[in-house]
C-alpha positions as CSV (number, residue, x, y, z in Angstrom):
1,M,-39.0,-21.5,24.5
2,S,-37.4,-19.5,21.7
3,L,-39.4,-16.5,20.4
4,L,-37.5,-16.6,17.1
5,P,-39.3,-18.1,14.1
6,A,-38.2,-21.4,12.8
7,P,-35.5,-21.1,10.1
8,A,-36.7,-21.1,6.5
9,E,-36.1,-24.4,4.8
10,P,-33.1,-24.2,2.4
11,A,-33.5,-25.3,-1.2
12,G,-31.2,-28.2,-0.7
13,R,-28.6,-28.9,-3.4
14,S,-27.3,-25.6,-4.9
15,V,-28.7,-24.7,-8.3
16,F,-25.1,-23.9,-9.3
17,A,-23.7,-27.3,-8.2
18,G,-21.0,-28.4,-10.7
19,A,-21.0,-25.1,-12.5
20,D,-18.0,-24.0,-14.6
21,I,-17.6,-20.4,-13.2
22,A,-16.0,-19.0,-16.3
23,A,-18.6,-20.4,-18.6
24,T,-21.5,-19.4,-16.4
25,A,-20.2,-15.8,-16.1
26,C,-19.2,-15.7,-19.9
27,L,-15.6,-14.9,-19.1
28,A,-12.9,-15.3,-21.8
29,W,-10.3,-17.8,-20.6
30,R,-6.7,-18.5,-21.6
31,D,-5.8,-22.0,-22.7
32,G,-3.8,-24.1,-20.3
33,Y,-5.2,-22.4,-17.1
34,P,-7.5,-24.3,-14.7
35,R,-11.1,-23.2,-14.8
36,P,-12.7,-22.7,-11.3
37,R,-15.6,-25.0,-10.4
38,F,-18.4,-24.2,-8.0
39,E,-17.3,-26.8,-5.5
40,N,-13.7,-25.3,-5.2
41,D,-13.1,-23.5,-1.9
42,V,-10.9,-21.0,-3.8
43,W,-11.8,-19.7,-7.2
44,S,-8.8,-18.7,-9.2
45,F,-9.2,-16.1,-12.0
46,V,-5.6,-16.2,-13.0
47,G,-6.6,-17.5,-16.4
48,W,-9.1,-14.7,-17.0
49,A,-8.0,-13.3,-20.4
50,D,-9.6,-9.8,-20.0
51,A,-8.3,-9.2,-16.5
52,P,-7.0,-5.6,-16.2
53,V,-3.2,-5.4,-15.6
54,Q,-3.9,-3.5,-12.3
55,M,-5.8,-6.4,-10.9
56,R,-3.6,-7.9,-8.2
57,L,-3.0,-11.6,-7.8
58,A,-4.8,-11.6,-4.5
59,E,-7.9,-10.1,-6.2
60,K,-7.8,-13.0,-8.7
61,N,-8.2,-15.6,-6.0
62,W,-11.6,-15.7,-4.2
63,P,-11.1,-17.4,-0.8
64,F,-14.3,-19.0,0.4
65,D,-12.5,-21.3,2.8
66,R,-12.2,-18.3,5.2
67,V,-15.9,-18.6,6.0
68,T,-15.9,-20.8,9.2
69,N,-19.5,-22.2,8.8
70,P,-19.5,-24.7,5.9
71,R,-23.2,-24.0,5.2
72,W,-22.6,-20.3,4.9
73,R,-19.6,-21.0,2.7
74,V,-22.0,-22.3,0.1
75,I,-24.1,-19.1,0.5
76,V,-21.1,-16.9,-0.3
77,K,-20.3,-18.9,-3.4
78,E,-23.9,-18.6,-4.6
79,L,-23.9,-14.9,-4.1
80,A,-20.5,-14.4,-5.7
81,L,-21.6,-16.3,-8.9
82,A,-25.0,-14.5,-8.9
83,W,-23.2,-11.1,-8.8
84,I,-20.9,-11.9,-11.7
85,A,-23.4,-13.9,-13.8
86,S,-26.3,-11.5,-13.6
87,Q,-27.7,-12.5,-16.9
88,D,-28.0,-16.2,-15.9
89,E,-31.7,-17.2,-16.2
90,R,-31.6,-18.4,-12.5
91,V,-30.5,-15.0,-11.4
92,L,-32.9,-13.1,-13.8
93,A,-35.8,-14.9,-12.1
94,L,-35.1,-13.0,-8.9
95,P,-37.1,-9.8,-8.7
96,H,-34.6,-7.9,-6.5
97,A,-31.4,-9.2,-8.1
98,R,-29.0,-6.7,-9.8
99,R,-29.2,-6.9,-13.6
100,I,-25.8,-5.4,-14.3
101,P,-22.9,-7.8,-13.5
102,R,-20.4,-6.6,-10.9
103,H,-16.7,-6.4,-11.7
104,P,-14.6,-9.3,-10.3
105,R,-12.5,-6.8,-8.4
106,T,-15.6,-5.5,-6.7
107,I,-16.9,-9.0,-5.9
108,H,-13.6,-9.8,-4.3
109,A,-14.1,-6.9,-1.9
110,R,-17.7,-7.9,-1.2
111,I,-16.6,-11.5,-0.4
112,Y,-14.3,-10.0,2.2
113,H,-17.1,-8.0,3.8
114,L,-19.5,-11.0,3.7
115,T,-16.9,-13.3,5.2
116,F,-16.3,-10.8,8.1
117,W,-20.1,-10.5,8.7
118,L,-20.7,-14.3,8.8
119,N,-17.7,-15.0,10.9
120,W,-18.8,-12.3,13.3
121,L,-22.1,-14.1,13.7
122,H,-20.4,-17.5,14.1
123,E,-18.2,-16.1,16.9
124,R,-21.4,-15.1,18.8
125,R,-22.7,-18.7,18.4
126,I,-25.4,-17.8,15.9
127,T,-25.7,-21.0,13.7
128,T,-28.5,-20.0,11.4
129,L,-29.3,-16.8,9.4
130,A,-32.9,-17.1,10.6
131,A,-31.7,-16.1,14.1
132,V,-30.2,-12.8,12.8
133,T,-32.0,-9.7,14.1
134,Q,-31.7,-6.0,13.4
135,D,-29.8,-5.6,16.6
136,H,-27.1,-7.9,15.3
137,C,-26.9,-5.9,12.1
138,E,-26.6,-2.6,14.0
139,A,-24.0,-3.9,16.4
140,F,-21.9,-5.3,13.5
141,L,-22.0,-2.1,11.6
142,R,-20.9,-0.1,14.6
143,E,-18.0,-2.4,15.2
144,Y,-17.0,-2.7,11.5
145,G,-17.3,1.1,11.0
146,V,-14.3,2.0,13.1
147,V,-10.6,1.6,12.6
148,R,-8.8,0.4,15.7
149,D,-5.2,0.2,16.8
150,K,-4.0,-3.4,16.3
151,E,-2.1,-3.5,19.6
152,T,-4.2,-1.4,22.0
153,G,-7.7,-1.7,20.4
154,A,-8.2,2.0,20.7
155,V,-10.4,3.7,18.1
156,L,-8.3,5.6,15.7
157,R,-11.0,6.9,13.3
158,N,-14.4,6.2,11.9
159,K,-14.7,4.8,8.4
160,A,-16.3,7.0,5.7
161,P,-20.1,6.5,5.2
162,S,-19.5,6.0,1.5
163,G,-17.2,3.1,2.2
164,L,-19.8,1.4,4.5
165,R,-22.5,1.4,1.8
166,T,-21.0,-1.7,0.2
167,V,-21.1,-3.5,3.6
168,V,-24.8,-2.7,4.1
169,S,-25.5,-3.6,0.5
170,T,-23.7,-7.0,0.9
171,M,-25.7,-7.8,4.0
172,Q,-29.0,-7.0,2.3
173,D,-28.2,-9.1,-0.7
174,I,-28.6,-12.2,1.5
175,T,-32.3,-11.4,1.5
176,D,-32.5,-10.0,-2.1
177,Y,-31.0,-13.2,-3.4
178,G,-32.6,-15.4,-0.7
179,E,-34.6,-17.6,-3.2
180,L,-31.4,-18.7,-4.8
181,L,-29.6,-19.7,-1.6
182,S,-29.5,-23.4,-0.7
183,G,-27.4,-23.4,2.5
184,D,-29.4,-21.0,4.8
185,R,-31.7,-18.0,4.6
186,H,-33.1,-15.1,6.7
187,R,-36.5,-15.7,8.3
188,P,-39.4,-14.7,6.0
189,G,-40.0,-11.0,5.9
190,F,-36.6,-10.0,7.5
191,R,-34.2,-7.7,5.6
192,P,-31.4,-5.9,7.3
193,W,-32.7,-2.3,7.8
194,G,-35.8,-3.2,5.9
195,K,-36.4,-1.1,2.8
196,R,-33.9,1.5,3.7
197,S,-31.2,1.9,1.1
198,P,-27.5,1.6,2.0
199,R,-27.1,5.3,1.4
200,V,-29.8,6.2,3.9
201,V,-28.5,3.7,6.5
202,T,-24.9,5.0,6.4
203,G,-25.7,8.6,5.8
204,A,-23.6,8.7,2.6
205,P,-24.6,11.5,0.1
206,S,-26.7,10.2,-2.8
207,R,-24.9,12.3,-5.4
208,P,-21.7,13.6,-3.8
209,Q,-20.5,16.8,-5.3
210,V,-17.4,16.2,-7.4
211,V,-14.7,18.2,-5.7
212,I,-11.2,17.8,-7.0
213,K,-9.1,17.4,-3.9
214,T,-5.9,16.5,-5.7
215,E,-3.5,19.4,-5.6
216,P,-1.2,20.1,-8.6
217,L,2.5,19.9,-8.2
218,D,4.4,23.1,-7.5
219,D,6.9,24.1,-10.1
220,D,9.6,23.6,-7.5
221,V,8.8,19.9,-7.6
222,L,7.8,19.6,-11.3
223,R,10.9,21.4,-12.7
224,P,13.6,19.1,-11.1
225,L,11.4,16.1,-11.6
226,L,11.0,16.5,-15.4
227,T,14.6,17.7,-15.7
228,A,15.8,14.5,-14.2
229,C,13.4,12.3,-16.3
230,F,14.4,13.9,-19.6
231,H,18.1,13.9,-18.7
232,L,17.9,10.2,-18.1
233,V,15.8,9.6,-21.3
234,D,17.4,11.9,-23.8
235,V,21.0,12.3,-22.6
236,L,21.8,9.1,-20.7
237,G,19.1,6.8,-22.2
238,P,20.9,5.6,-25.3
239,H,24.0,4.7,-23.2
240,I,21.9,3.0,-20.6
241,A,20.1,0.9,-23.3
242,N,23.5,-0.1,-24.8
243,L,24.7,-1.0,-21.3
244,R,21.6,-3.2,-20.8
245,T,22.3,-5.0,-24.1
246,L,25.9,-5.7,-23.1
247,L,24.9,-6.8,-19.6
248,H,22.3,-9.3,-20.9
249,A,24.7,-10.7,-23.6
250,E,27.3,-11.3,-21.0
251,R,24.9,-13.1,-18.7
252,E,23.6,-15.3,-21.5
253,A,27.2,-16.2,-22.5
254,R,27.9,-17.0,-18.9
255,Q,25.0,-19.4,-18.8
256,R,26.3,-21.4,-21.7
257,V,29.7,-22.1,-20.0
258,E,30.2,-25.4,-18.2
259,W,31.8,-24.0,-15.0
260,S,34.5,-25.8,-13.0
261,R,34.9,-25.4,-9.3
262,H,38.4,-24.1,-8.5
263,L,41.4,-23.0,-10.6
264,R,44.6,-24.7,-9.5
265,D,46.8,-23.9,-12.5
266,P,49.3,-21.1,-11.5
267,G,50.3,-20.6,-15.2
268,R,46.8,-19.7,-16.3
269,L,46.3,-17.3,-13.4
270,G,49.7,-15.7,-14.2
271,A,48.7,-15.2,-17.8
272,L,45.4,-13.5,-16.8
273,V,47.3,-11.1,-14.4
274,D,50.0,-10.4,-17.0
275,E,47.2,-9.4,-19.5
276,H,45.8,-6.8,-17.0
277,L,49.3,-5.5,-16.3
278,Q,50.2,-5.1,-20.0
279,T,47.0,-3.3,-20.9
280,G,46.9,-1.3,-17.7
281,Q,43.3,-2.4,-16.9
282,P,42.4,-2.7,-13.2
283,L,41.5,-6.0,-11.8
284,P,37.7,-6.6,-11.5
285,R,36.2,-5.2,-8.3
286,L,34.0,-7.2,-6.0
287,E,30.4,-6.1,-5.1
288,D,30.2,-4.3,-1.8
289,F,28.0,-7.0,-0.2
290,H,30.5,-9.7,-1.2
291,V,33.2,-7.6,0.5
292,T,31.0,-7.5,3.6
293,K,30.7,-11.3,3.5
294,R,34.5,-11.7,3.3
295,L,35.0,-9.4,6.3
296,R,32.5,-11.5,8.3
297,S,34.3,-14.7,7.3
298,G,37.6,-13.3,8.8
299,W,39.3,-11.4,6.0
300,D,41.6,-8.6,7.1
301,P,40.1,-5.2,6.3
302,K,43.6,-4.1,5.2
303,D,44.1,-7.1,2.9
304,P,45.0,-5.7,-0.6
305,L,43.0,-8.6,-2.2
306,L,39.9,-7.9,-0.2
307,T,38.1,-6.2,-3.1
308,V,39.3,-8.4,-6.0
309,N,36.6,-10.3,-7.8
310,F,38.2,-13.6,-8.5
311,Q,35.2,-15.1,-10.1
312,H,35.1,-12.4,-12.8
313,L,38.9,-12.5,-13.1
314,L,38.8,-16.3,-13.8
315,R,35.8,-16.2,-16.1
316,P,37.9,-16.7,-19.3
317,T,39.2,-20.0,-17.8
318,G,35.7,-21.4,-16.9
319,H,36.4,-21.6,-13.2
320,R,34.2,-20.1,-10.5
321,D,36.9,-19.4,-7.9
322,I,40.5,-19.8,-7.0
323,G,41.8,-22.6,-4.9
324,K,43.1,-21.8,-1.4
325,A,46.5,-23.3,-2.2
326,L,46.8,-21.4,-5.5
327,L,45.7,-18.1,-3.7
328,L,48.4,-18.6,-1.2
329,Q,51.0,-19.3,-3.8
330,A,49.9,-16.4,-6.1
331,R,49.3,-13.8,-3.5
332,P,52.5,-11.8,-4.1
333,L,51.7,-11.6,-7.8
334,L,48.1,-10.5,-7.2
335,E,49.1,-8.0,-4.6
336,E,51.7,-6.5,-7.0
337,A,49.0,-6.3,-9.7
338,V,46.6,-4.5,-7.3
339,A,49.3,-2.1,-6.3
340,E,50.1,-1.3,-10.0
341,V,46.6,-1.2,-11.7
342,G,44.2,-1.3,-8.7
343,T,40.6,-2.7,-8.8
344,E,37.6,-1.3,-10.5
345,Y,34.0,-2.4,-11.4
346,V,33.8,-3.9,-14.9
347,W,30.9,-1.9,-16.4
348,C,31.3,1.6,-17.9
349,R,35.1,1.6,-17.5
350,N,35.6,3.8,-20.6
351,P,32.4,5.8,-20.9
352,V,31.8,8.5,-23.6
353,D,31.1,12.1,-22.6
354,A,27.7,13.5,-22.0
355,P,26.6,17.1,-21.0
356,R,25.7,18.0,-17.4
357,A,22.1,19.1,-16.9
358,D,23.1,22.4,-15.3
359,T,26.1,23.7,-17.1
360,G,26.3,21.6,-20.3
361,E,29.9,20.7,-19.5
362,L,30.9,17.4,-21.1
363,I,31.9,14.7,-18.5
364,P,31.9,10.9,-18.6
365,W,28.3,9.8,-18.6
366,S,28.9,7.3,-15.8
367,L,31.6,6.1,-13.5
368,P,32.4,2.4,-13.5
369,L,29.5,0.3,-12.2
370,S,29.1,-3.0,-10.7
371,S,26.5,-5.5,-12.1
372,L,24.1,-4.5,-9.3
373,G,24.7,-0.8,-10.0
374,A,24.1,-1.3,-13.7
375,D,20.9,-3.1,-13.0
376,A,19.8,-0.3,-10.6
377,L,20.6,2.4,-13.2
378,I,18.6,0.6,-15.9
379,R,15.7,0.3,-13.4
380,V,15.9,4.1,-12.6
381,A,15.8,4.9,-16.3
382,G,12.7,2.7,-16.7
383,H,11.0,4.5,-13.8
384,A,11.9,7.8,-15.4
385,C,10.1,6.7,-18.6
386,K,7.0,5.8,-16.6
387,I,6.9,9.1,-14.7
388,A,7.5,11.2,-17.9
389,T,4.8,9.4,-19.8
390,S,2.4,10.0,-16.9
391,A,3.3,13.7,-16.7
392,L,3.1,14.5,-20.4
393,T,0.0,12.5,-21.3
394,G,-2.3,12.7,-18.3
395,M,-2.9,9.0,-18.4
396,R,-4.3,7.3,-15.3
397,S,-2.2,4.6,-13.6
398,S,-4.6,1.9,-15.0
399,E,-4.0,3.2,-18.5
400,L,-0.3,3.3,-18.0
401,M,-0.4,-0.3,-16.9
402,E,-2.3,-1.3,-20.0
403,L,0.3,0.2,-22.4
404,P,1.7,-2.8,-24.4
405,V,5.1,-3.1,-26.0
406,G,4.6,-1.8,-29.6
407,C,2.0,0.8,-28.4
408,H,3.7,3.6,-30.3
409,R,2.2,4.5,-33.6
410,T,3.5,7.1,-36.1
411,D,1.7,8.4,-39.1
412,D,1.7,11.2,-41.7
413,T,-1.7,11.0,-43.2
414,D,-1.8,14.7,-44.3
415,G,1.4,14.4,-46.3
416,T,3.0,17.4,-44.6
417,G,6.0,15.4,-43.4
418,L,5.1,16.2,-39.8
419,A,4.7,13.0,-37.8
420,R,1.8,12.3,-35.6
421,H,2.6,10.2,-32.6
422,R,0.0,8.0,-30.9
423,L,-0.1,5.6,-28.0
424,V,-2.5,2.7,-28.0
425,S,-3.7,1.5,-24.6
426,K,-6.9,0.5,-22.9
427,V,-9.4,2.5,-20.8
428,V,-10.4,0.4,-17.8
429,K,-12.1,2.9,-15.5
430,G,-15.9,3.0,-16.0
431,R,-15.7,0.6,-19.0
432,Q,-16.9,-3.0,-19.5
433,W,-14.7,-5.9,-18.3
434,G,-11.4,-6.0,-20.1
435,G,-11.5,-2.3,-20.9
436,E,-11.7,-0.6,-24.3
437,V,-8.9,0.1,-26.7
438,D,-8.2,3.8,-27.1
439,E,-5.5,6.1,-28.4
440,W,-3.7,9.1,-27.0
441,V,-2.2,11.6,-29.4
442,V,1.1,12.7,-27.8
443,I,4.1,14.9,-28.5
444,E,7.5,13.8,-29.8
445,E,9.0,13.8,-26.3
446,V,6.6,11.1,-25.2
447,A,7.4,9.0,-28.3
448,R,11.1,9.1,-27.4
449,V,10.3,8.1,-23.8
450,I,8.2,5.1,-25.0
451,D,10.9,4.0,-27.5
452,L,13.5,4.0,-24.7
453,A,11.1,2.2,-22.3
454,E,10.7,-0.6,-24.9
455,R,14.5,-1.0,-25.0
456,L,14.7,-1.3,-21.2
457,T,12.1,-4.1,-20.8
458,D,12.2,-7.9,-21.3
459,A,8.5,-7.9,-22.2
460,G,7.7,-9.0,-25.7
461,P,5.3,-7.4,-28.3
462,G,1.8,-7.1,-26.9
463,Q,2.9,-7.6,-23.3
464,P,2.5,-4.8,-20.7
465,L,5.3,-2.2,-21.2
466,F,5.3,-0.9,-17.6
467,G,3.4,-3.8,-16.0
468,Q,1.6,-3.6,-12.7
469,F,2.9,-1.1,-10.2
470,P,1.4,-0.1,-6.8
471,G,2.2,3.6,-7.2
472,F,5.1,6.0,-7.6
473,E,5.7,6.4,-3.9
474,S,6.4,3.7,-1.2
475,R,9.5,2.1,-2.8
476,G,8.1,2.8,-6.2
477,A,9.3,4.9,-9.2
478,M,9.7,8.1,-7.3
479,T,11.7,6.5,-4.5
480,W,14.2,5.1,-7.0
481,L,14.4,8.3,-9.0
482,R,14.9,10.5,-5.9
483,Q,17.6,8.2,-4.6
484,W,19.5,8.3,-7.9
485,V,19.2,12.1,-8.2
486,D,20.5,12.5,-4.6
487,S,23.3,10.0,-5.2
488,P,26.8,10.9,-6.3
489,A,25.8,9.9,-9.9
490,G,23.0,12.4,-10.0
491,R,25.0,15.2,-8.5
492,R,27.8,14.5,-11.0
493,M,25.2,15.2,-13.8
494,G,24.2,18.5,-12.2
495,L,20.7,17.4,-11.3
496,E,18.7,19.4,-8.7
497,P,17.3,17.3,-5.8
498,I,13.6,16.5,-6.1
499,P,11.7,17.7,-3.1
500,D,10.2,15.0,-0.9
501,E,6.6,15.7,-1.8
502,P,4.1,12.9,-2.9
503,V,4.0,12.4,-6.7
504,H,1.5,10.0,-8.3
505,P,-0.4,9.8,-11.6
506,R,-3.4,11.7,-10.2
507,R,-1.3,14.7,-9.3
508,L,0.6,14.6,-12.6
509,R,-2.7,14.5,-14.4
510,R,-4.1,17.4,-12.4
511,T,-0.9,19.4,-12.8
512,L,-0.9,18.9,-16.6
513,S,-4.5,20.1,-16.9
514,V,-3.8,23.1,-14.6
515,E,-0.6,24.1,-16.4
516,M,-2.1,23.8,-19.8
517,A,-5.1,25.9,-18.8
518,A,-3.0,28.6,-17.1
519,R,-0.1,28.8,-19.6
520,P,-1.1,27.3,-23.0
521,G,1.8,29.1,-24.6
522,G,4.4,28.7,-21.9
523,L,6.9,26.0,-20.9
524,L,6.2,22.9,-18.9
525,A,9.2,22.7,-16.6
526,T,12.1,22.2,-19.0
527,K,11.9,22.2,-22.8
528,V,8.4,20.9,-23.1
529,H,6.3,23.3,-25.0
530,F,2.7,23.7,-23.9
531,K,1.5,24.8,-27.2
532,H,2.6,21.5,-28.8
533,L,1.0,19.6,-25.9
534,Q,-2.2,21.5,-26.3
535,V,-2.3,20.8,-30.0
536,A,-1.7,17.1,-29.4
537,T,-4.4,16.7,-26.8
538,S,-6.9,18.8,-28.9
539,E,-6.1,16.5,-31.9
540,G,-6.8,13.4,-29.7
541,Y,-10.1,15.0,-28.6
542,A,-11.1,15.7,-32.2
543,G,-10.1,12.3,-33.5
544,R,-11.8,10.3,-30.7
545,P,-14.6,12.5,-29.3
546,G,-15.8,9.6,-27.1
547,G,-12.3,8.5,-26.1
548,A,-10.3,8.8,-22.9
549,Q,-8.5,11.8,-24.2
550,A,-11.9,13.6,-24.4
551,V,-12.3,13.1,-20.6
552,F,-8.9,14.7,-20.1
553,H,-9.8,17.5,-22.5
554,H,-13.0,18.2,-20.6
555,E,-11.0,18.4,-17.3
556,W,-8.5,20.7,-18.9
557,K,-11.3,23.0,-20.3
558,K,-12.9,23.2,-16.9
559,E,-9.6,24.2,-15.4
560,E,-8.9,26.6,-18.2
561,A,-12.2,28.3,-17.5
562,R,-11.2,28.7,-13.8
563,Q,-7.8,30.1,-14.8
564,K,-9.4,32.6,-17.1
565,L,-11.7,33.8,-14.4
566,K,-8.9,33.9,-11.9
567,R,-6.7,36.0,-14.2
568,T,-9.6,38.4,-15.0
569,V,-10.4,38.9,-11.3
570,E,-6.6,39.5,-10.6
571,A,-6.6,42.2,-13.3
572,Y,-9.7,43.8,-11.8
573,R,-8.1,43.8,-8.3
574,Q,-5.0,45.4,-9.8
575,F,-7.3,48.0,-11.4
576,E,-8.8,48.8,-7.9
577,Q,-5.3,49.3,-6.6
578,G,-4.3,51.7,-9.3
579,Q,-2.3,49.2,-11.5
580,L,-4.0,49.7,-14.9
581,P,-3.6,47.5,-17.9
582,A,-1.5,48.7,-20.9
583,G,-1.7,47.9,-24.6
584,P,-4.1,48.8,-27.5
585,G,-7.0,47.0,-25.7
586,A,-6.6,48.7,-22.4
587,D,-9.4,51.2,-22.8
588,A,-12.0,48.6,-23.6
589,L,-10.9,46.5,-20.6
590,L,-11.0,49.6,-18.4
591,A,-14.5,50.3,-19.5
592,T,-15.6,46.8,-18.5
593,F,-13.9,47.2,-15.1
594,R,-15.5,50.6,-14.4
595,A,-18.9,49.2,-15.3
596,V,-18.4,46.4,-12.8
597,E,-17.2,48.9,-10.2
598,E,-20.3,51.0,-10.7
599,E,-22.6,47.9,-10.3
600,L,-20.9,46.8,-7.1
601,V,-21.3,50.2,-5.4
602,D,-24.9,50.6,-6.6
603,H,-27.0,49.6,-3.5
604,E,-29.8,50.9,-1.3
605,P,-28.9,54.1,0.5
606,G,-27.9,53.6,4.1
607,S,-27.5,49.8,3.9
608,A,-24.0,48.3,4.3
609,K,-22.8,46.1,1.6
610,V,-19.8,43.8,1.7
611,V,-18.4,42.9,-1.8
612,T,-17.3,39.3,-2.0
613,D,-15.0,37.7,-4.5
614,R,-18.0,35.6,-5.7
615,Q,-19.9,38.7,-6.7
616,V,-16.9,40.0,-8.6
617,E,-16.5,36.6,-10.4
618,L,-20.1,36.6,-11.4
619,L,-19.9,40.1,-12.9
620,L,-16.6,39.2,-14.7
621,K,-17.6,35.8,-15.9
622,K,-18.7,36.8,-19.3
623,K,-15.5,38.9,-19.9
624,A,-13.3,36.1,-18.7
625,S,-14.9,33.6,-21.2
626,V,-13.4,35.5,-24.1
627,L,-9.9,35.7,-22.6
628,R,-7.1,33.8,-24.4
629,L,-4.0,33.4,-22.2
630,S,-0.6,34.0,-23.7
631,A,2.9,34.3,-22.3
632,A,3.3,38.0,-23.3
633,N,-0.2,39.4,-23.3
634,Y,-3.9,38.8,-22.6
635,C,-6.1,38.5,-25.7
636,W,-9.7,39.5,-25.2
637,F,-11.1,37.7,-28.2
638,E,-14.5,39.3,-28.3
639,D,-14.7,40.3,-32.0
640,P,-12.9,38.3,-34.6
641,A,-13.3,41.1,-37.1
642,K,-10.9,43.3,-34.9
643,A,-8.3,40.6,-34.4
644,L,-5.0,41.6,-36.0
645,C,-3.8,38.0,-36.4
646,L,-6.9,37.1,-38.4
647,K,-6.4,40.1,-40.7
648,L,-2.7,39.2,-41.3
649,A,-3.8,35.7,-42.2
650,G,-6.6,36.9,-44.4
651,T,-9.2,35.1,-42.3
652,K,-12.5,36.8,-41.6
653,S,-13.6,34.7,-38.7
654,A,-12.3,32.0,-36.4
655,A,-13.2,30.4,-33.1
656,A,-9.8,31.3,-31.6
657,P,-6.9,33.7,-32.4
658,L,-3.9,32.7,-34.3
659,T,-1.2,32.8,-31.7
660,G,1.6,32.4,-34.2
661,L,0.7,35.7,-35.9
662,C,0.0,37.7,-32.7
663,D,1.4,41.3,-32.5
664,S,0.0,42.4,-29.1
665,S,1.6,45.8,-29.4
666,R,-0.8,46.6,-32.3
667,C,-3.9,44.5,-31.8
668,P,-6.9,46.4,-30.4
669,Q,-8.0,43.4,-28.3
670,A,-4.6,42.8,-26.5
671,T,-3.6,44.1,-23.1
672,H,-0.3,44.0,-21.2
673,H,-0.1,43.6,-17.4
674,M,2.7,43.4,-14.8
675,V,2.6,39.6,-15.1
676,H,3.9,39.9,-18.6
677,R,6.7,42.4,-17.9
678,S,9.3,39.7,-17.3
679,V,8.7,38.2,-20.8
680,W,9.1,41.6,-22.5
681,Q,12.2,42.4,-20.4
682,T,13.8,39.1,-21.4
683,A,13.1,39.9,-25.1
684,A,14.6,43.3,-24.7
685,D,17.7,41.9,-23.0
686,N,18.2,39.2,-25.6
687,S,18.0,41.7,-28.5
688,I,20.7,43.8,-26.8
689,V,23.0,40.8,-26.7
690,L,22.3,39.9,-30.3
691,L,22.8,43.5,-31.5
692,A,26.2,43.6,-29.9
693,S,27.3,40.4,-31.7
694,P,29.6,41.1,-34.7
695,R,28.3,37.8,-36.3
696,I,24.8,39.2,-36.9
697,P,24.3,40.5,-40.5
698,A,23.4,44.2,-40.9
699,G,19.9,43.4,-42.3
700,E,19.1,41.1,-39.4
701,K,20.3,43.8,-37.0
702,D,17.7,46.3,-38.4
703,R,15.0,43.8,-37.7
704,L,16.4,43.2,-34.2
705,R,16.6,46.9,-33.6
706,A,12.9,47.3,-34.4
707,E,12.1,44.4,-32.1
708,H,14.1,46.0,-29.3
709,E,12.4,49.3,-29.7
710,R,9.0,47.6,-29.6
711,S,9.9,45.7,-26.4
712,M,11.1,48.8,-24.7
713,R,8.0,50.7,-25.8
714,V,5.7,48.0,-24.3
715,L,7.8,48.0,-21.1
716,E,7.4,51.7,-20.7
717,E,3.7,51.4,-21.3
718,I,3.4,48.7,-18.6
719,D,5.4,50.7,-16.1
720,A,3.5,53.9,-16.8
721,A,0.1,52.2,-16.5
722,A,1.0,50.5,-13.3
723,G,1.8,53.9,-11.8
724,K,-1.4,55.7,-12.8
725,A,-4.0,56.6,-10.2
726,G,-7.4,55.0,-10.5
């Protein structure tokens, strides 16, 4: 006799029987798309109007037919609808039901977990949920919580506790939503793991500390990456867009022709060959894969006609190929033409010149391309647009996918004649279904990138510009870009190979925030000015204080604070080693450092004390908060009344210094360090070159001479201070 209690009686017919899923869940639906019904074994959300672009097709189809037990299949449907339609009155009547609807992407994952759990029970010949015990739940979680090798079954690793929380929560929902289930239920009083929460069961942290694990890209990767992107966009982009226009026009014209099978008229073939001979144009060349097909079919590798594209040669006649008899008859004529003018691909035969990326030398922007080669180049340019947009805006991948054609906005509301560029997209992460429209204020470089991307896509206005993409690696944008840069075409243009290091939107976003925080007045890779980027993102933060750009602004400010503290500690460590700061503000900074030094050595007599970096950071934190980083100096903006830039501007107070009016050689709050020496050395070298030029007017030379003397004076002060003893 079984010791298990009798199964609870199910409610019978489901309360959701015959329900329109979209209507019950209040989902906006596109016209012409089928609406899923409760009885369907697969619910298709392809017609969901507010589905995020990043939602894959597989996530839009909920497969209930994978549940082996038909009774339990109904249970999974009821739970799925209850999760998405949390405001339905039948769901609200449940005391333990979740009141906030789950996102369809989340529900798709929960259906997967639930299917795995129910089929696991079915394989062990458990036919009712009333027979489920805690031992079953524990055994399933142990088995489900490991990743095994598909061939040997060996355990490779354990799944993260945070990832198993959803599994436990899904299993417990069978009890929490039990009153709604019609097919089967747990026995009264049973809930997997009782009242213990999924967090406690799995050991996952309740509030995990936010630790940014994404490492920024090194300059060795970022520099060649952005150099390649901007060379493709600014130098080659207009030519590539024109090539795409010609390519599409030729294909549309070809579709309107009523093609005949074989040409058998030797006179028409002779006229075509004579035209090529008279103009000196090579015969069209065949694609490489077609050449391979000819070789496999028995063509002689040394045949002069092996690479001739007969289909393209005969295109003016409306014939697809040349008859065998005519080919045999006309072979001497064709071989003579190949010997005289050769064969070549049809696209980019007479390209205009464009500068190389390294030397600026003018060379043809492209060698002749096949149709496949032209398509590949167009695709590479589109990927370059995507990567550059990600690198210079800090947008997440989901936000890049939501960018529509026509997202670029330009305005001049202040009447200054300076254009403000904005991108309109959607923020999906952490927002209600369908996302929320938001704007990103961007620099002019991004506007050019977006304009080119729109010329390289078939998408119409309002449709996704970049569309859905799995990532930049794994045959994604970076794979295409690296291959092109490493190809003969990329080497011709003087592009430096991009190191094989993972690049994705998260790393680009992280890199942007770190670089802006560390070098707000410097250069981002090649020709992208950080000050402009900082102004653009600040403007976006001010214009939309609750928008997505505010989130990036917050990340940037946190990173900026870390960079300020890092630079201050570095300056202090140099002080300990005898490398003192120079400049008008050096004495004030040295006073702070000496005060910190005295506090660190002040301890109980006889006791040993190890000074840690954390102690130094705490003592210097206040001083670091007033630091303003610049390419040529550090500005310790403690007292606006002492700031020379504000005096020159006639401003008594300000929240930040005016970098454009900075004269660090005279400002009492500015210091120079060894890290700034290369900037001053470059300025001194440049002034020497200009002073030696006979084309510089005498008045301008007087100004340059003063600038050179100032640079040399600062260099001498830096060198002298670095050699002083502490």
